[in-house]
C-alpha positions in Angstrom: 147.1 36.2 84.6 150.6 36.4 86.0 151.1 39.7 87.7 147.5 40.8 87.4 145.6 42.1 90.5 143.0 39.8 92.0 140.6 40.2 94.8 137.4 38.6 95.9 133.9 39.9 97.0 131.2 37.5 98.0 127.7 37.2 99.4 126.0 34.3 101.0 123.1 33.0 103.1 122.4 33.3 106.8 124.0 30.3 108.4 127.3 30.9 110.3 128.9 34.2 111.1 130.3 34.7 107.6 127.0 34.0 105.9 126.5 30.5 104.5 129.7 29.6 102.7 131.3 32.9 102.1 134.5 32.1 103.8 135.0 28.8 101.9 134.1 30.6 98.6 136.7 33.3 99.3 139.4 30.8 100.1 138.7 28.7 97.1 138.9 31.6 94.7 142.0 33.1 96.3 143.7 29.7 96.0 143.1 29.7 92.3 144.3 33.3 92.0 147.6 32.3 93.7 148.0 29.3 91.4 147.6 31.6 88.4 150.3 34.0 89.7 148.0 36.9 90.5 148.8 39.6 93.0 146.2 39.0 95.8 144.7 42.0 97.6 143.5 41.0 101.1 141.2 43.0 103.3 143.0 44.7 106.2 141.3 44.7 109.6 141.4 48.5 109.8 139.2 48.8 106.7 136.0 50.8 107.4 133.1 48.3 107.7 135.3 45.3 108.5 133.5 44.5 111.7 130.2 43.9 110.0 131.2 42.8 106.5 134.8 41.6 106.5 137.0 38.6 106.7 140.8 38.9 106.5 140.7 37.8 102.9 137.7 39.7 101.5 134.5 41.5 102.3 131.2 39.6 102.3 127.5 40.3 102.4 125.1 38.3 104.4 121.8 38.3 102.4 119.6 36.1 104.7 118.8 35.9 108.4 119.8 32.8 110.4 116.3 31.3 109.7 116.9 31.7 105.9 114.6 34.7 105.5 115.9 37.0 102.7 117.0 40.3 104.1 119.1 41.8 101.3 122.5 43.2 102.1 122.3 46.2 104.3 124.3 49.3 103.5 126.5 49.1 106.6 127.7 45.6 105.3 128.6 47.1 101.9 131.0 49.6 103.4 133.9 47.1 103.5 133.2 46.1 99.9 133.4 49.7 98.8 136.8 50.3 100.5 138.1 46.9 99.3 137.3 48.0 95.7 139.2 51.2 96.3 142.2 49.2 97.6 142.2 47.0 94.6 142.1 50.0 92.3 145.0 51.6 94.1 147.1 48.4 93.7 146.2 48.1 90.0 147.1 51.7 89.4 150.4 51.4 91.2 151.4 48.4 89.0 150.0 49.7 85.7 152.6 49.7 83.0 155.4 48.2 85.1 156.8 44.8 84.1 157.7 43.5 87.5 157.1 39.8 87.1 158.7 37.1 85.0 156.4 35.6 82.5 156.7 32.2 80.9 157.8 32.3 77.3 
């Protein structure tokens, strides 16, 4: 996995501002990506949709209300995920075919 592009998208429940465990999930996954030597793509604060569906590490979708009632993920919360995917694709395209990283033998 060394030198491969890695990014996280997550969804969760209704408790807390980031939706029931999304933030912890994102951090746990990114920690593993770093340990594997992957290039991590974060989510910049100027990403469209960040205010409703973004953490500095990744976009998230909140699928339940605070009381636990399922609401689904509204379109406006998916905007950050769409743009995050575009960022990940741009990074992967920029690195394609370039051997920039030392790999264990």
